[in-house]
N, C-alpha and C positions, 0 to 999 in steps of 0.2 A: 339309636344313629348319634347325637352329642356325647354316650356318655365310651363311646370310641373314636372322636375327633380329639376332643377335650384334653386326652396322655398323646395323639400326634400332634397336636397345635403347641402343644407343650414343650414339647421336645425338637419341635422343629425353633423355633423362639429363640430354645438352651443355646442348641449351639451355635447355634448363625450368633447368636452375642457372646457366644465361646470364642468360635470360630474365623468367625467376620471381624469380632471388634480389638476382646483382652488379645488374643493371642498375635492379633498384629501386632498390636500396640507395644505386648509386652518384645516379640522380637525384635521392633522400631527400636525401643530405648536402651535391650542389650546393645543392640549394632553398634547407637551416638554413644555408645561408656563403651565401646572396646575399641572400638576404628570409629571416631568422631572423623577422620578424612573424609574418607572413603562414604560413611553413608551420609554424607553432608555433600555429596556429589564431587570430590575430590575436584574440588577448586582449586586454580595457582593463584595468586597473590602477588604483586610484585609493589612495594611500598604500600599496603595496606591502601592496594585494591584490587579487587578481584579480574583477570586478564581473562580467564579461561578457566576448563577443567581436561584438567588430564588423558578425559574420556569421553571427550568431544575433540573433532576432527575445526581447522576454520580455515578461512580461506584467502591464504598467504599467495599471492600473485606478483610483488615486485619486487626484482632480480636478483636481491641483496637478501632475498630470504630463501630459505628450499623452501621449493613447494610442496599443499598434501594431496593424496592421492584425490582422485576427480570423487567430487559429490552428485548422487542420486537424488539431494534435493532438489525441487528445482521452485520457485523462481531466484531465490534465492539459497548460494553456497551453505553448507556446514547448518542447516536449516533444521533445530531440532523437533519445531513443530510440526513438520510435510517428510524426516523419516520414512521412509521407505525404499526397496528394491528397485529398479530400473523394469522390472520384470520381461526383462527383452532377452532369449534364451538364446545359446548359440548359432542357433542359425537366421538369427531377425538381420536381416538387409540396413535397419538401420540402427543396430548394436554394432554391423561392421566398419558400417562406415565412422560413425563416432570414434568407432577405435582409431579406422585411420585417417581423419585426422589429428589424433592425440597425435600420435608414434611421427605422424610430421613434422607434428608442432614442436616438435623434441627433438628433430634433425637424422631423424630415423635411423636406419641400423638397428642394431638386437637392445634392446628396450623391457626391461621388466613388463610382467603384468601387469603390477603394481601400481604401476606409472597411466596407469593406460585405460582401468575397467574401477571400476568404483564400490564399495565395500557394502555387500549387504543391507548394511541401515542407508551409505552413503556418510559415513558421518566419520568414518573411525580417522582416530589420531597420529595412527603408525603410519608410516613408508618399508619397506626392506634397507638394508644398508645398504642392497644393490643401487634401489633412487635414491638414496639420501647423496650416495659417491656418483653417481652421474653427475648430481647437479652442482657438484663442487667445482667444476671452474663457475660455469659460468656465477654465483657466487661471489668466489675472487674473483674474478675481472669486476663486478661491479663495486667490491669494496675495497679492494687495491691491498687482498689479503694474500700469504701464500697461499698455492691450494696443494701444501703438506700439510701445515697449522691448520686449514680446515676437516683433513683430510683427517687428525687424530680426533678434531672432536666430532664426530659422524662416530667415529670407533666409542670414544667416551662415551658417548649417547646408545646408544647400539645396545639393547637389551636379550640380553639371553633368554633361552623358552623357559618358561613357568615348569618348577619345578625341575630343572633340566629332561623336560621330554614330550613336553601340550607347547602346539606355536610352533611358529620360526622366532628365527630370534628377530628385531622391528626397532621402530627407530619414532623415538615420539618428537614430530614439526614444533608442536608449539614450546616443547624445554630446550630444544635443539636451538632454535630460534631464538630462547631468549640469551641462550649461554653462548649465542654471536651477537649478540648487543656486549654484552658484554663482555665482549674480545678487545672494547676501546683501547 
């Protein structure tokens, strides 16, 4: 029996070291060399200080800033340690009530879906160009800036589809708000 188990245990140990340690470390090293920014979390720095990531939303609530889509994390919005979907289905009464409340807070009317629904992770840093455009008037009034200038800023920060075909156009809210602060 030992003669049969010894090679099996040796193969499991070998493949565990190879595929569980050596290959992941090699890929991590290669990624860090070829894509250092992305492998490091796509961190955003201002004056040498990390203020966020291109990959994670932040909770902007002031009228002076563009707001992200709702976060599904709690008790803190955009808490990466609590990333998860709300698990509320399309027939959920509590989801419908939350969406109605969000639509009402946005002065009703036609509202883009991403303005009232959280992403699957609850951490999405992007909004649709329509959601960003809907906020231009509020931000312009709060900052005393012309709406046309802010509409141009939204257009400049609108990212297209990946490879021209994947996903939808989107606006990174952190990058847009940093550009807004730079308008002084």
